SEDO-721992 format. One record per residue (C-alpha): x, y, z; residue in three letters. Coordinates in steps of 0.5 Angstrom, whole numbers, padded with zeros to 4 digits, always signed. Layout:
residues N
XYZALA/...
END
This chain:
residues 284
-0039-0031+0118MET/-0032-0033+0118LYS/-0034-0040+0116LYS/-0039-0038+0110THR/-0038-0038+0103GLY/-0042-0035+0097LEU/-0043-0039+0091VAL/-0045-0036+0084LEU/-0048-0040+0078GLU/-0047-0038+0071GLY/-0051-0037+0065GLY/-0049-0032+0061ALA/-0053-0026+0061VAL/-0058-0029+0066ARG/-0052-0027+0071GLY/-0055-0020+0071VAL/-0060-0023+0076PHE/-0054-0025+0081THR/-0051-0018+0080ALA/-0058-0015+0082GLY/-0057-0019+0089ALA/-0050-0017+0090LEU/-0051-0010+0089ASP/-0056-0010+0094PHE/-0051-0014+0099LEU/-0046-0009+0097MET/-0050-0003+0099GLU/-0051-0006+0106ARG/-0043-0007+0106GLU/-0045-0015+0107VAL/-0038-0018+0105TYR/-0037-0026+0106LEU/-0030-0028+0107PRO/-0030-0033+0101TYR/-0033-0033+0094VAL/-0033-0038+0088ILE/-0036-0036+0081GLY/-0037-0040+0075VAL/-0038-0036+0068SER/-0042-0030+0069ALA/-0042-0032+0076GLY/-0034-0031+0076ALA/-0035-0024+0073CYS/-0040-0022+0079ASN/-0035-0025+0084ALA/-0029-0021+0082VAL/-0033-0015+0082ASP/-0036-0017+0089TYR/-0029-0017+0091VAL/-0027-0011+0088ALA/-0033-0008+0091ARG/-0036-0005+0085GLN/-0043-0004+0086ILE/-0046-0003+0079GLY/-0040-0005+0075ARG/-0043-0012+0073THR/-0050-0009+0071ARG/-0047-0004+0067ASP/-0042-0009+0063CYS/-0048-0013+0061MET/-0053-0008+0060ILE/-0049-0002+0056PRO/-0052+0004+0055GLU/-0049+0005+0048ASN/-0050+0000+0043LYS/-0043+0001+0039LYS/-0040-0002+0046ASP/-0045-0008+0046SER/-0041-0015+0046TYR/-0047-0018+0043MET/-0051-0016+0036GLY/-0049-0015+0029LEU/-0044-0010+0031GLN/-0040-0015+0036ALA/-0041-0020+0031PHE/-0038-0016+0025LEU/-0032-0014+0030ARG/-0031-0021+0033SER/-0034-0026+0028ARG/-0037-0030+0034THR/-0043-0029+0038LEU/-0040-0025+0044TYR/-0034-0020+0043ASP/-0030-0023+0048MET/-0024-0018+0047ASP/-0029-0013+0048LEU/-0031-0016+0055ILE/-0024-0018+0058PHE/-0020-0012+0055ASP/-0023-0006+0053LYS/-0029-0006+0058TYR/-0024-0007+0064PRO/-0019-0002+0062ARG/-0023+0003+0059GLU/-0031+0003+0059LEU/-0032+0000+0065PHE/-0025+0000+0069PRO/-0024-0005+0074PHE/-0021-0003+0081ASP/-0015-0008+0081PHE/-0012-0005+0087GLU/-0018-0006+0091THR/-0019-0013+0089TYR/-0011-0015+0090LYS/-0012-0012+0097ASN/-0018-0015+0099SER/-0018-0020+0105PRO/-0024-0024+0101ILE/-0022-0031+0098ARG/-0024-0031+0091CYS/-0024-0037+0086GLU/-0026-0038+0079MET/-0028-0045+0076ALA/-0025-0046+0069VAL/-0025-0053+0065THR/-0019-0056+0063ASN/-0019-0058+0056CYS/-0014-0063+0057LEU/-0017-0067+0063THR/-0024-0065+0063GLY/-0024-0063+0070LYS/-0025-0057+0074ALA/-0020-0052+0077GLU/-0021-0047+0081TYR/-0016-0041+0080LEU/-0015-0033+0082ASP/-0009-0028+0081ASP/-0008-0022+0086ARG/-0001-0020+0083GLU/-0002-0020+0075ASP/-0009-0017+0072MET/-0007-0019+0066GLU/-0008-0027+0068ARG/-0014-0025+0072LEU/-0017-0023+0066LEU/-0015-0029+0062LEU/-0018-0033+0068ILE/-0025-0030+0068CYS/-0025-0030+0060ARG/-0023-0038+0061ALA/-0029-0039+0066SER/-0034-0035+0061SER/-0032-0038+0054SER/-0038-0043+0053MET/-0037-0048+0048PRO/-0038-0047+0040VAL/-0039-0040+0041VAL/-0032-0038+0044SER/-0025-0041+0043LYS/-0021-0044+0049PRO/-0016-0039+0053VAL/-0009-0041+0054GLU/-0007-0041+0061LEU/+0001-0043+0063ASP/+0000-0047+0056GLY/-0006-0050+0058VAL/-0013-0049+0054PRO/-0019-0048+0059TYR/-0026-0047+0057MET/-0033-0045+0061ASP/-0032-0048+0068GLY/-0039-0050+0068GLY/-0038-0055+0063LEU/-0035-0059+0069ALA/-0038-0056+0075ASP/-0043-0051+0074SER/-0045-0050+0082VAL/-0039-0051+0086PRO/-0042-0052+0092ILE/-0038-0058+0094SER/-0031-0055+0092ARG/-0034-0049+0098MET/-0035-0055+0103LEU/-0029-0058+0102ARG/-0025-0052+0103ALA/-0028-0052+0110GLY/-0034-0047+0109TYR/-0040-0050+0113LYS/-0045-0045+0111LYS/-0046-0042+0104ALA/-0050-0037+0100VAL/-0052-0040+0094VAL/-0055-0035+0088ILE/-0058-0039+0082LEU/-0060-0036+0075THR/-0065-0042+0074ARG/-0072-0043+0077ASN/-0073-0048+0083ALA/-0074-0055+0080GLY/-0070-0054+0074TYR/-0066-0060+0071ARG/-0061-0060+0065LYS/-0062-0065+0059LYS/-0057-0067+0054LEU/-0059-0065+0047SER/-0058-0070+0041LYS/-0056-0065+0036LYS/-0051-0061+0041GLY/-0048-0068+0042VAL/-0046-0068+0035VAL/-0044-0061+0034ILE/-0039-0062+0041TYR/-0036-0069+0038LYS/-0035-0066+0031LYS/-0031-0060+0035MET/-0028-0063+0041TYR/-0028-0070+0040GLY/-0021-0071+0037LYS/-0018-0065+0039ARG/-0020-0065+0047TYR/-0024-0072+0048PRO/-0024-0071+0055GLU/-0027-0064+0055LEU/-0032-0067+0050TYR/-0034-0073+0055ARG/-0034-0067+0061ALA/-0040-0064+0056ILE/-0043-0070+0055CYS/-0043-0071+0063ARG/-0045-0064+0065ARG/-0053-0066+0065PRO/-0052-0071+0070LEU/-0047-0068+0074ILE/-0051-0061+0074TYR/-0057-0065+0076ASN/-0054-0069+0082ARG/-0051-0062+0084THR/-0058-0059+0084MET/-0061-0065+0088GLU/-0055-0064+0093LEU/-0057-0056+0094VAL/-0064-0058+0095GLU/-0063-0063+0100ARG/-0058-0058+0104LEU/-0063-0052+0103GLU/-0069-0056+0106LYS/-0065-0058+0112GLU/-0063-0051+0113GLY/-0056-0052+0112ARG/-0055-0047+0106ILE/-0059-0040+0104PHE/-0061-0041+0096VAL/-0063-0035+0092LEU/-0066-0036+0085ARG/-0071-0033+0080PRO/-0078-0033+0081GLU/-0080-0030+0075THR/-0079-0034+0068PRO/-0072-0034+0067VAL/-0069-0030+0061ILE/-0065-0033+0055SER/-0057-0033+0056ARG/-0057-0029+0049THR/-0062-0024+0051GLU/-0060-0017+0048ARG/-0066-0013+0050ARG/-0064-0008+0055PRO/-0071-0007+0058GLU/-0071-0015+0059VAL/-0064-0015+0062LEU/-0066-0009+0067LYS/-0072-0012+0069ALA/-0068-0019+0071PHE/-0063-0015+0074TYR/-0068-0011+0078SER/-0071-0018+0080HIS/-0065-0020+0083GLY/-0065-0014+0087CYS/-0072-0015+0089GLU/-0071-0022+0091MET/-0065-0020+0096MET/-0069-0015+0099GLU/-0075-0019+0100ARG/-0071-0024+0104ARG/-0065-0020+0107TYR/-0068-0021+0114LYS/-0068-0028+0113GLU/-0061-0028+0110LEU/-0058-0024+0116LEU/-0062-0029+0121SER/-0058-0035+0117TYR/-0052-0032+0118LEU/-0052-0030+0125GLU/-0054-0037+0127GLN/
END
């Protein structure tokens, strides 16, 4: 297990599938030495390192509607699709406290992918000393284009890590980890397509101010699809362990609690079903 990494895809609320899978592992004290997450995967990653079973689930499916980060009340508060201030300020400090001390003292190496708006390239960040900066890194990794604003870190604007590296398995391999557990939030065989309408919107919003970010967004389907080809090849060769949904995936803006809970449960069930297979892979 010393040379095994954990790679977590994003996908907004589809990340609740990953939360289910990780909660199952944490309940059985299965902690890998390295984890890298993107967007919602970054939020899952920090809760995994902090050993907080159920926290990501509770954040994504709040029982109280007034504490929800989506919906009419959230829009009236923030004027955006997602209330990022609620997610990365009130949640970790008040509603669903984040255990920064456990995170800080964990031996697990953690990285969160972010996209540099000036270069259009992925960077991989963490912070074990400053909780404020850690939350900003998570927020940057989760800041989707159009619906969120860039997040400044050390004077540099960053956005969703998935724009430059949606499934950072290559980063993990370069870091020296020979084996990988990859948790995806899309069904087998999924490939991205570039929306012509989306290109127009992205060009209008980022073409002049952040031209390299705009280019990264346009290249994203190509990079993602090549990564999926790599994942599928390594999976077929038995070099990596991949867990993905087998039921139809939910929308990244899904709000119905019963649908989100079902997708979370599917993540738990998938990991339970393949748990012995995972242990066999880890012991090889």
